Each structure stands twice: as structure tokens, then as C-alpha cells.
C-alpha positions as CSV (number, residue, x, y, z in Angstrom):
1,M,-0.1,-0.1,0.0
2,V,2.7,2.5,0.7
3,M,4.1,4.1,-2.3
4,N,7.7,5.1,-2.7
5,V,9.0,8.6,-2.4
6,K,8.9,9.5,-6.2
7,E,5.2,8.1,-6.6
8,L,4.2,10.1,-3.7
9,A,6.1,13.4,-4.9
10,I,4.4,13.0,-8.3
11,L,0.8,12.5,-6.9
12,T,1.4,15.4,-4.5
13,L,2.2,17.6,-7.3
14,L,-0.9,16.5,-9.6
15,S,-3.1,17.0,-6.5
16,E,-2.7,20.7,-7.1
17,G,-3.8,20.4,-10.8
18,E,-2.6,18.8,-14.1
19,L,1.0,19.1,-15.2
20,S,3.1,18.1,-18.2
21,V,5.8,15.5,-17.9
22,K,8.4,18.3,-18.3
23,E,6.7,20.4,-15.6
24,I,6.9,17.4,-13.1
25,Q,10.6,17.0,-14.1
26,E,11.2,20.5,-13.1
27,Y,9.9,19.7,-9.4
28,V,11.4,16.3,-8.8
29,S,14.9,15.6,-9.4
30,I,14.9,12.1,-11.2
31,S,16.0,11.4,-14.7
32,R,13.5,11.8,-17.5
33,R,13.6,8.0,-18.0
34,N,12.8,7.2,-14.5
35,L,10.2,9.8,-14.4
36,V,8.4,8.4,-17.3
37,K,8.8,4.7,-15.9
38,T,7.1,6.0,-12.7
39,I,4.3,8.0,-14.5
40,R,3.5,4.8,-16.5
41,K,3.4,2.6,-13.4
42,L,0.9,5.1,-11.8
43,E,-1.2,5.1,-14.9
44,R,-1.3,1.5,-14.9
45,K,-2.4,1.4,-11.1
46,G,-5.3,4.0,-12.2
47,Y,-3.7,6.8,-10.0
48,I,-3.1,9.1,-12.9
49,Q,-4.2,9.6,-16.4
50,E,-3.2,11.3,-19.6
51,K,-5.1,14.3,-20.4
52,A,-3.5,15.8,-23.5
53,Y,-0.6,15.9,-25.9
54,V,1.5,19.0,-26.5
55,G,4.2,18.5,-29.1
56,D,6.4,15.7,-27.4
57,D,5.1,16.1,-24.1
58,V,2.1,14.9,-22.3
59,I,-0.2,16.4,-19.8
60,V,-1.4,14.2,-17.1
61,E,-3.8,14.5,-14.1
62,I,-4.5,12.7,-10.8
63,T,-7.6,10.5,-10.8
64,E,-10.1,10.4,-7.9
65,Y,-8.6,6.9,-7.0
66,G,-5.2,8.6,-7.1
67,M,-6.4,11.1,-4.6
68,E,-7.9,8.4,-2.4
69,M,-4.6,6.6,-2.5
70,L,-2.6,9.8,-1.8
71,Y,-4.8,10.3,1.4
72,K,-4.4,6.8,2.5
73,N,-0.7,7.1,2.3
74,F,-0.6,10.4,3.9
75,V,-2.3,9.3,7.0
76,Y,-0.1,6.2,7.3
77,L,3.1,8.4,7.0
78,R,1.7,11.0,9.4
79,D,1.1,8.3,11.9
80,L,4.6,6.9,11.2
81,I,6.3,10.3,11.7
82,N,4.3,10.9,14.9
83,E,5.5,7.4,16.3
84,M,9.0,8.1,15.2
85,E,8.9,11.5,16.9
86,N,7.7,9.9,20.3
87,V,10.4,7.2,20.0
88,L,13.4,9.7,19.3
89,C,12.1,12.4,21.8
90,T,12.0,9.8,24.4
91,K,15.5,8.7,23.7
92,F,16.9,12.1,23.1
93,D,14.8,14.3,25.3
94,C,13.3,16.6,22.6
């Protein structure tokens, strides 16, 4: 259920609105090849979809299912970070 950081970053960007692959690449620091691979993976899972083609670029958007999965991962990660904070602060007197 938990997505990797690249997938979460892309979905988070798309939750604000549609973007082209080139625009996404400006925000995430991964190679174009890895970005396209990750986008295809997200499309296969139904989290994002192609909206339009502009020249040699593709505009993608998050689906309703993608938003649901982003939220589920947010809740999971939020709880994990809170638990990490409790453990670390107990050990290091935060």
C-alpha cells in the first residue's frame, strides 16, 4: 500500500492540478527515463491519467482513485512520523 517517495511526490504535485511531464521533472529531481517509468506505473495502477498531448510532451492529471490513495498514504506516513517523533524524543529528550 505504501508508495515510494517518487510516486508520492508526483501525486502530490498533481493533486494541485494537471502538469506536463516536463513540468513534473522540474519539481522532482529524477531522470526523464525514471520519471516516465514511474508515470507509466502510476497510470497502470489507475492513479493518474493522460489528459492531452502538447508536441512531444504529455499532460497528466490525478484520478479520484489516485487522490484516495494519496490520502491513505498521507495518513499512514503521518502516523509513522508521529510514532518516530515519540520514540526519538523519549530517547533524546526533545
